DRENPA-3360 file (N, C-alpha, C; in nm, 2 decimals, always signed):
BEGIN
1 = MMRSLFSA = +7.82/+2.69/+2.67/+7.74/+2.62/+2.77/+7.67/+2.50/+2.71 ~ +7.60/+2.53/+2.60/+7.52/+2.43/+2.53/+7.60/+2.32/+2.47 ~ +7.73/+2.36/+2.44/+7.82/+2.26/+2.38/+7.84/+2.15/+2.48 ~ +7.86/+2.18/+2.61/+7.89/+2.08/+2.71/+7.77/+1.99/+2.72 ~ +7.65/+2.04/+2.71/+7.53/+1.96/+2.72/+7.52/+1.86/+2.60 ~ +7.54/+1.91/+2.48/+7.54/+1.82/+2.36/+7.65/+1.71/+2.37 ~ +7.77/+1.75/+2.41/+7.88/+1.66/+2.42/+7.84/+1.55/+2.52 ~ +7.79/+1.59/+2.64/+7.75/+1.49/+2.74/+7.64/+1.40/+2.69;
9 = VSGLRTHQ = +7.54/+1.45/+2.62/+7.44/+1.36/+2.57/+7.49/+1.26/+2.47 ~ +7.59/+1.30/+2.39/+7.65/+1.20/+2.30/+7.73/+1.10/+2.37 ~ +7.79/+1.14/+2.49/+7.86/+1.04/+2.57/+7.76/+0.94/+2.63 ~ +7.64/+0.99/+2.68/+7.54/+0.90/+2.73/+7.50/+0.80/+2.63 ~ +7.48/+0.84/+2.51/+7.43/+0.75/+2.40/+7.53/+0.64/+2.37 ~ +7.65/+0.68/+2.35/+7.76/+0.59/+2.31/+7.79/+0.49/+2.42 ~ +7.79/+0.54/+2.55/+7.81/+0.45/+2.66/+7.70/+0.35/+2.68 ~ +7.57/+0.39/+2.65/+7.46/+0.30/+2.65/+7.48/+0.19/+2.54;
17 = LRMDVIGD = +7.52/+0.23/+2.42/+7.55/+0.13/+2.32/+7.65/+0.03/+2.36 ~ +7.76/+0.08/+2.42/+7.86/-0.01/+2.47/+7.81/-0.10/+2.58 ~ +7.72/-0.05/+2.67/+7.66/-0.14/+2.77/+7.57/-0.25/+2.70 ~ +7.50/-0.21/+2.60/+7.42/-0.31/+2.52/+7.50/-0.42/+2.47 ~ +7.62/-0.39/+2.41/+7.71/-0.49/+2.36/+7.76/-0.58/+2.47 ~ +7.80/-0.52/+2.58/+7.85/-0.59/+2.70/+7.75/-0.69/+2.75 ~ +7.62/-0.64/+2.76/+7.51/-0.72/+2.81/+7.49/-0.84/+2.72 ~ +7.50/-0.82/+2.59/+7.49/-0.93/+2.49/+7.60/-1.03/+2.51;
25 = NIANVNTV = +7.72/-0.98/+2.53/+7.84/-1.08/+2.56/+7.81/-1.16/+2.68 ~ +7.77/-1.10/+2.79/+7.75/-1.17/+2.91/+7.63/-1.27/+2.90 ~ +7.53/-1.23/+2.83/+7.41/-1.32/+2.81/+7.45/-1.45/+2.73 ~ +7.56/-1.44/+2.65/+7.60/-1.55/+2.56/+7.73/-1.62/+2.62 ~ +7.75/-1.61/+2.75/+7.87/-1.66/+2.80/+7.88/-1.82/+2.79 ~ +7.76/-1.88/+2.78/+7.75/-2.02/+2.76/+7.70/-2.07/+2.63 ~ +7.70/-1.98/+2.53/+7.65/-2.01/+2.40/+7.76/-2.08/+2.32 ~ +7.73/-2.19/+2.26/+7.83/-2.27/+2.18/+7.88/-2.19/+2.06;
33 = GFKRSAVT = +8.01/-2.17/+2.05/+8.07/-2.11/+1.93/+8.05/-1.96/+1.93 ~ +8.00/-1.90/+2.04/+7.98/-1.75/+2.03/+8.11/-1.67/+2.04 ~ +8.12/-1.56/+1.96/+8.23/-1.47/+1.96/+8.19/-1.34/+2.02 ~ +8.26/-1.29/+2.12/+8.23/-1.17/+2.18/+8.26/-1.05/+2.09 ~ +8.19/-0.94/+2.12/+8.21/-0.81/+2.04/+8.27/-0.71/+2.13 ~ +8.35/-0.62/+2.07/+8.41/-0.51/+2.14/+8.38/-0.38/+2.08 ~ +8.36/-0.27/+2.16/+8.31/-0.14/+2.11/+8.43/-0.04/+2.12 ~ +8.45/+0.04/+2.02/+8.54/+0.15/+2.03/+8.47/+0.28/+1.99;
41 = FKDVFYQT = +8.52/+0.39/+2.05/+8.46/+0.52/+2.03/+8.55/+0.61/+1.94 ~ +8.50/+0.72/+1.89/+8.58/+0.82/+1.82/+8.52/+0.96/+1.85 ~ +8.60/+1.06/+1.85/+8.55/+1.19/+1.87/+8.49/+1.24/+1.74 ~ +8.40/+1.34/+1.76/+8.33/+1.39/+1.64/+8.40/+1.52/+1.60 ~ +8.33/+1.60/+1.51/+8.40/+1.72/+1.46/+8.41/+1.83/+1.56 ~ +8.50/+1.92/+1.53/+8.54/+2.03/+1.63/+8.49/+2.16/+1.58 ~ +8.47/+2.25/+1.67/+8.44/+2.39/+1.64/+8.57/+2.47/+1.66 ~ +8.62/+2.53/+1.56/+8.74/+2.61/+1.57/+8.72/+2.75/+1.60;
49 = LRGGAAGS = +8.77/+2.79/+1.72/+8.75/+2.93/+1.76/+8.86/+3.02/+1.70 ~ +8.98/+2.96/+1.68/+9.08/+3.04/+1.62/+9.18/+2.95/+1.55 ~ +9.21/+2.98/+1.42/+9.30/+2.89/+1.35/+9.44/+2.91/+1.39 ~ +9.52/+2.81/+1.36/+9.67/+2.82/+1.38/+9.74/+2.90/+1.28 ~ +9.86/+2.94/+1.31/+9.94/+3.02/+1.22/+10.09/+2.98/+1.24 ~ +10.16/+2.99/+1.12/+10.30/+2.96/+1.13/+10.38/+3.08/+1.18 ~ +10.49/+3.05/+1.24/+10.58/+3.16/+1.30/+10.65/+3.23/+1.19 ~ +10.71/+3.35/+1.22/+10.79/+3.42/+1.13/+10.91/+3.48/+1.20;
57 = NDIGGTNP = +10.98/+3.57/+1.14/+11.10/+3.63/+1.20/+11.05/+3.73/+1.31 ~ +10.93/+3.78/+1.30/+10.88/+3.88/+1.40/+10.80/+3.82/+1.51 ~ +10.73/+3.71/+1.49/+10.64/+3.66/+1.59/+10.64/+3.51/+1.58 ~ +10.61/+3.44/+1.69/+10.61/+3.30/+1.69/+10.47/+3.25/+1.64 ~ +10.47/+3.12/+1.61/+10.35/+3.06/+1.56/+10.24/+3.04/+1.67 ~ +10.12/+3.02/+1.63/+10.01/+2.99/+1.72/+9.94/+2.86/+1.69 ~ +9.89/+2.79/+1.79/+9.82/+2.67/+1.77/+9.67/+2.70/+1.75 ~ +9.60/+2.61/+1.68/+9.45/+2.64/+1.67/+9.38/+2.62/+1.80;
65 = QQIGLGVT = +9.27/+2.69/+1.82/+9.19/+2.67/+1.94/+9.06/+2.61/+1.90 ~ +9.04/+2.49/+1.95/+8.92/+2.41/+1.90/+8.85/+2.35/+2.02 ~ +8.72/+2.34/+2.01/+8.64/+2.27/+2.12/+8.57/+2.15/+2.05 ~ +8.59/+2.04/+2.11/+8.52/+1.92/+2.06/+8.38/+1.92/+2.09 ~ +8.30/+1.85/+2.01/+8.15/+1.84/+2.02/+8.10/+1.70/+2.05 ~ +8.18/+1.63/+2.12/+8.13/+1.50/+2.17/+8.20/+1.38/+2.12 ~ +8.13/+1.26/+2.13/+8.18/+1.13/+2.10/+8.07/+1.06/+2.02 ~ +8.12/+0.96/+1.94/+8.02/+0.88/+1.86/+8.08/+0.74/+1.85;
73 = LNSIDVIH = +8.00/+0.64/+1.81/+8.05/+0.51/+1.79/+8.15/+0.49/+1.68 ~ +8.26/+0.43/+1.70/+8.36/+0.41/+1.60/+8.34/+0.27/+1.53 ~ +8.33/+0.16/+1.61/+8.32/+0.03/+1.56/+8.26/-0.07/+1.66 ~ +8.20/-0.17/+1.62/+8.16/-0.29/+1.70/+8.23/-0.41/+1.63 ~ +8.34/-0.45/+1.69/+8.42/-0.56/+1.62/+8.39/-0.69/+1.69 ~ +8.37/-0.80/+1.61/+8.36/-0.93/+1.66/+8.50/-0.99/+1.68 ~ +8.53/-1.04/+1.80/+8.66/-1.09/+1.83/+8.66/-1.24/+1.81 ~ +8.73/-1.29/+1.70/+8.73/-1.43/+1.66/+8.85/-1.51/+1.72;
81 = TQGAAAST = +8.86/-1.50/+1.85/+8.96/-1.58/+1.92/+8.90/-1.72/+1.95 ~ +8.99/-1.82/+1.97/+8.94/-1.95/+1.99/+8.88/-1.96/+2.13 ~ +8.76/-2.03/+2.14/+8.70/-2.06/+2.26/+8.75/-2.19/+2.32 ~ +8.72/-2.21/+2.45/+8.76/-2.33/+2.52/+8.69/-2.45/+2.47 ~ +8.75/-2.57/+2.48/+8.69/-2.70/+2.44/+8.62/-2.76/+2.55 ~ +8.50/-2.81/+2.52/+8.42/-2.88/+2.62/+8.38/-3.02/+2.57 ~ +8.43/-3.13/+2.64/+8.40/-3.26/+2.60/+8.25/-3.30/+2.62 ~ +8.19/-3.36/+2.52/+8.05/-3.40/+2.53/+8.02/-3.55/+2.52;
89 = NNGTDLMI = +8.12/-3.63/+2.47/+8.10/-3.77/+2.45/+7.98/-3.80/+2.35 ~ +7.96/-3.70/+2.27/+7.86/-3.72/+2.16/+7.93/-3.72/+2.03 ~ +7.92/-3.83/+1.95/+8.00/-3.84/+1.83/+7.97/-3.74/+1.72 ~ +7.86/-3.68/+1.72/+7.82/-3.58/+1.62/+7.86/-3.44/+1.66 ~ +7.90/-3.42/+1.78/+7.95/-3.29/+1.82/+8.09/-3.27/+1.77 ~ +8.11/-3.15/+1.70/+8.24/-3.13/+1.64/+8.29/-2.99/+1.67 ~ +8.42/-2.98/+1.70/+8.49/-2.86/+1.73/+8.60/-2.83/+1.63 ~ +8.61/-2.71/+1.57/+8.72/-2.67/+1.49/+8.83/-2.62/+1.57;
97 = QGDGFFEV = +8.94/-2.68/+1.56/+9.06/-2.64/+1.63/+9.15/-2.56/+1.53 ~ +9.14/-2.43/+1.53/+9.21/-2.35/+1.43/+9.11/-2.26/+1.36 ~ +9.15/-2.22/+1.23/+9.07/-2.13/+1.15/+8.96/-2.20/+1.09 ~ +8.86/-2.12/+1.05/+8.75/-2.17/+0.96/+8.62/-2.18/+1.03 ~ +8.52/-2.21/+0.94/+8.38/-2.23/+0.98/+8.32/-2.35/+0.91 ~ +8.22/-2.41/+0.97/+8.14/-2.51/+0.90/+8.05/-2.44/+0.80 ~ +8.03/-2.50/+0.69/+7.93/-2.45/+0.60/+7.80/-2.52/+0.61 ~ +7.69/-2.45/+0.62/+7.56/-2.52/+0.63/+7.46/-2.45/+0.53;
105 = KDVGGNVY = +7.36/-2.53/+0.49/+7.26/-2.47/+0.40/+7.12/-2.50/+0.45 ~ +7.03/-2.40/+0.43/+6.89/-2.43/+0.47/+6.81/-2.49/+0.35 ~ +6.68/-2.51/+0.37/+6.60/-2.58/+0.26/+6.59/-2.49/+0.13 ~ +6.61/-2.36/+0.15/+6.61/-2.28/+0.03/+6.74/-2.27/-0.04 ~ +6.85/-2.34/+0.01/+6.98/-2.33/-0.06/+7.06/-2.22/-0.01 ~ +7.02/-2.14/+0.08/+7.10/-2.03/+0.14/+7.21/-2.08/+0.22 ~ +7.33/-2.02/+0.20/+7.45/-2.07/+0.26/+7.49/-1.98/+0.39 ~ +7.52/-2.05/+0.50/+7.56/-1.98/+0.62/+7.68/-2.05/+0.67;
113 = YTRAGNFH = +7.74/-1.99/+0.77/+7.87/-2.04/+0.83/+7.85/-2.04/+0.99 ~ +7.91/-2.13/+1.05/+7.90/-2.14/+1.19/+8.03/-2.21/+1.25 ~ +8.06/-2.17/+1.38/+8.16/-2.24/+1.46/+8.10/-2.33/+1.56 ~ +7.97/-2.33/+1.57/+7.89/-2.42/+1.66/+7.87/-2.55/+1.60 ~ +7.94/-2.65/+1.65/+7.94/-2.79/+1.59/+7.84/-2.88/+1.66 ~ +7.74/-2.83/+1.73/+7.64/-2.92/+1.79/+7.54/-2.98/+1.69 ~ +7.59/-3.08/+1.62/+7.51/-3.14/+1.51/+7.45/-3.27/+1.55 ~ +7.36/-3.32/+1.47/+7.30/-3.45/+1.49/+7.25/-3.50/+1.35;
121 = FDSEGNLV = +7.22/-3.63/+1.35/+7.16/-3.69/+1.23/+7.01/-3.69/+1.24 ~ +6.94/-3.64/+1.14/+6.80/-3.63/+1.14/+6.74/-3.76/+1.10 ~ +6.61/-3.77/+1.08/+6.54/-3.89/+1.05/+6.57/-3.94/+0.91 ~ +6.63/-3.86/+0.82/+6.66/-3.90/+0.69/+6.81/-3.93/+0.68 ~ +6.88/-3.91/+0.79/+7.03/-3.94/+0.78/+7.11/-3.82/+0.75 ~ +7.05/-3.70/+0.75/+7.13/-3.58/+0.72/+7.20/-3.53/+0.85 ~ +7.33/-3.49/+0.83/+7.39/-3.42/+0.94/+7.35/-3.28/+0.95 ~ +7.28/-3.24/+1.05/+7.22/-3.11/+1.06/+7.25/-3.03/+1.19;
129 = TPDGLIVQ = +7.22/-2.90/+1.18/+7.23/-2.82/+1.30/+7.10/-2.83/+1.38 ~ +7.09/-2.78/+1.51/+6.97/-2.79/+1.58/+6.85/-2.73/+1.51 ~ +6.87/-2.63/+1.42/+6.76/-2.57/+1.34/+6.74/-2.64/+1.21 ~ +6.81/-2.75/+1.18/+6.78/-2.83/+1.06/+6.86/-2.79/+0.94 ~ +6.96/-2.70/+0.95/+7.04/-2.67/+0.84/+7.14/-2.78/+0.81 ~ +7.16/-2.82/+0.69/+7.24/-2.94/+0.65/+7.39/-2.90/+0.64 ~ +7.47/-2.97/+0.71/+7.62/-2.96/+0.70/+7.67/-3.00/+0.57 ~ +7.76/-2.92/+0.51/+7.81/-2.95/+0.37/+7.94/-3.03/+0.37;
137 = DSGGNGIN = +7.96/-3.11/+0.27/+8.09/-3.18/+0.25/+8.18/-3.11/+0.16 ~ +8.30/-3.16/+0.13/+8.40/-3.10/+0.05/+8.35/-3.07/-0.09 ~ +8.25/-3.14/-0.14/+8.20/-3.13/-0.27/+8.08/-3.03/-0.28 ~ +8.05/-2.97/-0.17/+7.94/-2.87/-0.17/+7.80/-2.94/-0.16 ~ +7.80/-3.06/-0.11/+7.67/-3.14/-0.10/+7.65/-3.17/+0.05 ~ +7.52/-3.19/+0.08/+7.49/-3.22/+0.22/+7.54/-3.36/+0.25 ~ +7.57/-3.37/+0.38/+7.62/-3.50/+0.43/+7.50/-3.59/+0.48 ~ +7.49/-3.70/+0.41/+7.37/-3.79/+0.44/+7.42/-3.93/+0.44;
145 = IGTSATSY = +7.41/-4.00/+0.56/+7.46/-4.13/+0.57/+7.34/-4.24/+0.55 ~ +7.22/-4.19/+0.51/+7.11/-4.28/+0.48/+7.05/-4.33/+0.61 ~ +6.95/-4.41/+0.59/+6.87/-4.46/+0.71/+6.91/-4.60/+0.75 ~ +6.99/-4.66/+0.66/+7.02/-4.80/+0.69/+7.16/-4.82/+0.75 ~ +7.24/-4.71/+0.77/+7.37/-4.72/+0.82/+7.37/-4.78/+0.96 ~ +7.46/-4.86/+1.00/+7.47/-4.92/+1.13/+7.57/-4.86/+1.22 ~ +7.67/-4.79/+1.16/+7.77/-4.72/+1.24/+7.83/-4.60/+1.16 ~ +7.89/-4.51/+1.23/+7.96/-4.40/+1.17/+8.06/-4.35/+1.27;
153 = SIDKYGNV = +8.16/-4.28/+1.21/+8.26/-4.22/+1.29/+8.32/-4.10/+1.21 ~ +8.38/-4.00/+1.28/+8.44/-3.88/+1.22/+8.58/-3.86/+1.28 ~ +8.68/-3.85/+1.19/+8.81/-3.83/+1.24/+8.85/-3.69/+1.25 ~ +8.98/-3.66/+1.29/+9.02/-3.52/+1.31/+9.04/-3.44/+1.18 ~ +9.03/-3.50/+1.07/+9.03/-3.43/+0.94/+8.89/-3.41/+0.88 ~ +8.79/-3.45/+0.96/+8.65/-3.43/+0.91/+8.61/-3.54/+0.82 ~ +8.68/-3.65/+0.81/+8.64/-3.76/+0.73/+8.52/-3.84/+0.80 ~ +8.41/-3.86/+0.73/+8.30/-3.93/+0.78/+8.30/-4.07/+0.73;
161 = YVDGTQSF = +8.31/-4.17/+0.82/+8.31/-4.31/+0.79/+8.17/-4.37/+0.82 ~ +8.11/-4.43/+0.72/+7.98/-4.49/+0.73/+8.00/-4.64/+0.71 ~ +7.97/-4.72/+0.82/+7.99/-4.86/+0.82/+8.13/-4.90/+0.78 ~ +8.23/-4.82/+0.83/+8.37/-4.84/+0.80/+8.43/-4.79/+0.68 ~ +8.34/-4.73/+0.59/+8.39/-4.68/+0.46/+8.39/-4.53/+0.47 ~ +8.50/-4.47/+0.42/+8.51/-4.32/+0.42/+8.42/-4.27/+0.31 ~ +8.32/-4.19/+0.35/+8.21/-4.15/+0.25/+8.21/-4.00/+0.23 ~ +8.24/-3.92/+0.33/+8.24/-3.78/+0.31/+8.36/-3.72/+0.38;
169 = QIKLVKFP = +8.38/-3.59/+0.35/+8.48/-3.51/+0.43/+8.41/-3.37/+0.45 ~ +8.41/-3.33/+0.57/+8.34/-3.21/+0.61/+8.42/-3.09/+0.55 ~ +8.34/-3.00/+0.49/+8.39/-2.88/+0.43/+8.42/-2.77/+0.53 ~ +8.53/-2.70/+0.52/+8.56/-2.58/+0.60/+8.58/-2.46/+0.51 ~ +8.54/-2.34/+0.56/+8.55/-2.22/+0.49/+8.61/-2.11/+0.58 ~ +8.70/-2.03/+0.53/+8.75/-1.92/+0.61/+8.75/-1.79/+0.52 ~ +8.77/-1.68/+0.59/+8.76/-1.55/+0.52/+8.88/-1.47/+0.56 ~ +8.93/-1.38/+0.47/+9.05/-1.29/+0.51/+9.02/-1.20/+0.62;
177 = NPPGLEKI = +8.89/-1.16/+0.64/+8.85/-1.07/+0.75/+8.72/-1.13/+0.81 ~ +8.74/-1.22/+0.91/+8.62/-1.28/+0.97/+8.53/-1.18/+1.04 ~ +8.58/-1.07/+1.10/+8.49/-0.98/+1.17/+8.40/-0.91/+1.07 ~ +8.43/-0.92/+0.94/+8.34/-0.86/+0.83/+8.22/-0.94/+0.81 ~ +8.21/-1.07/+0.86/+8.09/-1.15/+0.84/+7.97/-1.08/+0.92 ~ +7.85/-1.11/+0.88/+7.73/-1.06/+0.94/+7.67/-1.16/+1.03 ~ +7.65/-1.13/+1.16/+7.58/-1.22/+1.25/+7.43/-1.21/+1.22 ~ +7.37/-1.33/+1.21/+7.23/-1.33/+1.18/+7.15/-1.41/+1.29;
185 = GSNLYAAA = +7.21/-1.45/+1.40/+7.15/-1.52/+1.50/+7.16/-1.67/+1.48 ~ +7.12/-1.75/+1.59/+7.12/-1.90/+1.58/+7.26/-1.95/+1.56 ~ +7.37/-1.87/+1.61/+7.51/-1.91/+1.59/+7.55/-1.91/+1.44 ~ +7.48/-1.84/+1.36/+7.51/-1.84/+1.22/+7.57/-1.70/+1.17 ~ +7.66/-1.71/+1.07/+7.71/-1.59/+1.00/+7.67/-1.60/+0.86 ~ +7.65/-1.48/+0.80/+7.63/-1.47/+0.65/+7.74/-1.40/+0.59 ~ +7.78/-1.44/+0.46/+7.89/-1.37/+0.39/+7.85/-1.23/+0.37 ~ +7.95/-1.14/+0.37/+7.94/-1.00/+0.35/+8.06/-0.95/+0.27;
193 = AGAGTAIE = +8.04/-0.84/+0.20/+8.16/-0.79/+0.12/+8.28/-0.76/+0.21 ~ +8.26/-0.71/+0.33/+8.37/-0.67/+0.41/+8.45/-0.79/+0.46 ~ +8.40/-0.91/+0.45/+8.47/-1.03/+0.49/+8.57/-1.08/+0.39 ~ +8.56/-1.04/+0.27/+8.65/-1.09/+0.16/+8.59/-1.21/+0.09 ~ +8.67/-1.27/+0.00/+8.64/-1.38/-0.07/+8.66/-1.51/+0.01 ~ +8.56/-1.60/+0.01/+8.57/-1.72/+0.09/+8.68/-1.81/+0.04 ~ +8.75/-1.87/+0.13/+8.86/-1.97/+0.10/+8.81/-2.11/+0.15 ~ +8.79/-2.20/+0.06/+8.73/-2.33/+0.09/+8.84/-2.44/+0.10;
201 = GVAGDTNF = +8.81/-2.54/+0.18/+8.90/-2.65/+0.19/+8.85/-2.75/+0.29 ~ +8.94/-2.83/+0.34/+8.92/-2.93/+0.45/+9.03/-2.93/+0.55 ~ +9.01/-2.98/+0.66/+9.11/-2.98/+0.77/+9.23/-3.05/+0.72 ~ +9.35/-2.98/+0.74/+9.48/-3.04/+0.71/+9.52/-3.02/+0.57 ~ +9.44/-2.96/+0.48/+9.49/-2.93/+0.34/+9.57/-2.80/+0.34 ~ +9.61/-2.76/+0.22/+9.70/-2.64/+0.21/+9.63/-2.52/+0.25 ~ +9.50/-2.51/+0.24/+9.43/-2.39/+0.29/+9.41/-2.39/+0.44 ~ +9.41/-2.51/+0.50/+9.39/-2.52/+0.65/+9.49/-2.62/+0.71;
209 = PNTTIIPS = +9.62/-2.58/+0.69/+9.73/-2.67/+0.73/+9.74/-2.69/+0.88 ~ +9.69/-2.60/+0.96/+9.70/-2.61/+1.11/+9.57/-2.63/+1.17 ~ +9.47/-2.67/+1.09/+9.33/-2.68/+1.15/+9.30/-2.83/+1.15 ~ +9.24/-2.87/+1.27/+9.18/-3.00/+1.28/+9.04/-2.99/+1.34 ~ +8.97/-3.11/+1.33/+8.84/-3.11/+1.39/+8.84/-3.21/+1.50 ~ +8.79/-3.17/+1.62/+8.79/-3.25/+1.74/+8.65/-3.31/+1.75 ~ +8.63/-3.44/+1.73/+8.50/-3.51/+1.75/+8.47/-3.51/+1.90 ~ +8.34/-3.52/+1.93/+8.29/-3.54/+2.07/+8.33/-3.42/+2.16;
217 = ALEMSNVE = +8.34/-3.30/+2.10/+8.37/-3.18/+2.17/+8.30/-3.06/+2.11 ~ +8.28/-2.95/+2.18/+8.23/-2.83/+2.13/+8.31/-2.71/+2.17 ~ +8.32/-2.61/+2.08/+8.39/-2.49/+2.12/+8.29/-2.40/+2.19 ~ +8.33/-2.36/+2.31/+8.25/-2.28/+2.40/+8.27/-2.13/+2.36 ~ +8.19/-2.04/+2.42/+8.20/-1.90/+2.40/+8.34/-1.85/+2.44 ~ +8.39/-1.75/+2.37/+8.51/-1.69/+2.41/+8.50/-1.57/+2.50 ~ +8.38/-1.55/+2.56/+8.35/-1.44/+2.65/+8.42/-1.47/+2.78 ~ +8.50/-1.38/+2.83/+8.56/-1.39/+2.96/+8.49/-1.29/+3.06;
225 = LALEFTEM = +8.43/-1.35/+3.16/+8.34/-1.27/+3.25/+8.42/-1.16/+3.33 ~ +8.55/-1.20/+3.36/+8.63/-1.10/+3.43/+8.65/-0.97/+3.35 ~ +8.68/-1.00/+3.22/+8.70/-0.88/+3.13/+8.57/-0.81/+3.11 ~ +8.46/-0.88/+3.09/+8.33/-0.81/+3.07/+8.29/-0.73/+3.19 ~ +8.31/-0.78/+3.31/+8.27/-0.70/+3.43/+8.36/-0.58/+3.44 ~ +8.48/-0.59/+3.41/+8.57/-0.48/+3.41/+8.53/-0.37/+3.31 ~ +8.49/-0.41/+3.19/+8.44/-0.32/+3.09/+8.31/-0.26/+3.13 ~ +8.23/-0.34/+3.20/+8.10/-0.29/+3.25/+8.12/-0.17/+3.35;
233 = IITERGFQ = +8.22/-0.19/+3.44/+8.25/-0.09/+3.54/+8.30/+0.04/+3.48 ~ +8.39/+0.02/+3.38/+8.44/+0.14/+3.31/+8.33/+0.21/+3.23 ~ +8.24/+0.13/+3.17/+8.13/+0.19/+3.10/+8.03/+0.27/+3.19 ~ +8.00/+0.20/+3.30/+7.91/+0.26/+3.40/+7.97/+0.40/+3.45 ~ +8.10/+0.40/+3.48/+8.16/+0.52/+3.53/+8.16/+0.63/+3.42 ~ +8.18/+0.59/+3.30/+8.18/+0.69/+3.19/+8.04/+0.74/+3.17 ~ +7.93/+0.66/+3.19/+7.80/+0.70/+3.18/+7.77/+0.80/+3.29 ~ +7.81/+0.77/+3.41/+7.79/+0.85/+3.53/+7.85/+0.99/+3.51;
241 = ANARTITV = +7.98/+0.99/+3.46/+8.05/+1.11/+3.44/+7.98/+1.20/+3.34 ~ +7.93/+1.15/+3.23/+7.86/+1.23/+3.14/+7.72/+1.28/+3.19 ~ +7.66/+1.20/+3.27/+7.53/+1.24/+3.34/+7.56/+1.36/+3.43 ~ +7.68/+1.35/+3.50/+7.72/+1.45/+3.59/+7.75/+1.58/+3.52 ~ +7.81/+1.57/+3.40/+7.83/+1.69/+3.32/+7.70/+1.76/+3.28 ~ +7.60/+1.68/+3.25/+7.47/+1.74/+3.22/+7.41/+1.82/+3.34 ~ +7.43/+1.75/+3.46/+7.37/+1.81/+3.58/+7.45/+1.95/+3.61 ~ +7.58/+1.95/+3.60/+7.65/+2.07/+3.63/+7.62/+2.18/+3.53;
249 = SDEMLQEL = +7.61/+2.14/+3.40/+7.58/+2.24/+3.29/+7.44/+2.30/+3.32 ~ +7.35/+2.22/+3.36/+7.22/+2.27/+3.40/+7.22/+2.36/+3.51 ~ +7.30/+2.33/+3.61/+7.31/+2.42/+3.73/+7.37/+2.56/+3.69 ~ +7.47/+2.55/+3.60/+7.53/+2.68/+3.55/+7.43/+2.76/+3.47 ~ +7.35/+2.69/+3.39/+7.25/+2.76/+3.31/+7.14/+2.82/+3.41 ~ +7.11/+2.75/+3.52/+7.02/+2.81/+3.61/+7.07/+2.93/+3.68 ~ +7.20/+2.93/+3.71/+7.27/+3.05/+3.77/+7.26/+3.17/+3.67 ~ +7.28/+3.13/+3.54/+7.27/+3.24/+3.44/+7.13/+3.30/+3.44;
257 = VNLKR = +7.03/+3.21/+3.44/+6.89/+3.26/+3.45/+6.86/+3.35/+3.57 ~ +6.92/+3.31/+3.68/+6.90/+3.38/+3.81/+6.96/+3.52/+3.80 ~ +7.05/+3.55/+3.71/+7.11/+3.68/+3.70/+7.00/+3.79/+3.67 ~ +6.90/+3.74/+3.60/+6.79/+3.83/+3.56/+6.71/+3.89/+3.68 ~ +6.71/+3.81/+3.79/+6.63/+3.85/+3.90/+6.69/+3.97/+3.98;
% end
């Protein structure tokens, strides 16, 4: 009897975690460069009531008798599929078409990665994110066009032209396992051991042969509301079913207590 209660409680907890992830996905449906997350479950250990046995010439084999003890979280995976393109008519907005991330650095020299290309030039001529992190070029340096430049343009290979002269090329970085990166907020990812070794390059080179950069466009979130609402319904029903299991188990325990009267 108590096993059913503990199993149902574990079901409530894991379904609540799944709903938390779904809620975050829906909240970021319009976040530039956002990648949705997906939750998977796994069963936990089992109580064996009777072990299995092999058959013989005199008697057939028997299967083990086991009772599961609930469910737990298996993984929360970030799904790195391409988001839709949104035209902005802003020359410093950049979208990666294909694999890779932009590399950006903060004032302390810490390196981060992002798919959100909503950049702008600051008062010193640095190409920066909305939070002031500087976009890196192919040489690992910040992109700075200075304060006296009269014009600039960026082509599909990330070449930055200042007053008609090619001055920089935007650096791209990819990882063998992008879901292994750590989300840190503000559309940024930090390198982690699970992601593998960074592969650096630029759009169109041997490391990024099928990748281009689309100027004056942004990659939107890859969240699909129809999918999220469907997942929400499934999660809600799972939560309700586990809650009902607790209610029924409680009623059975109450009947057992009533036998004493």
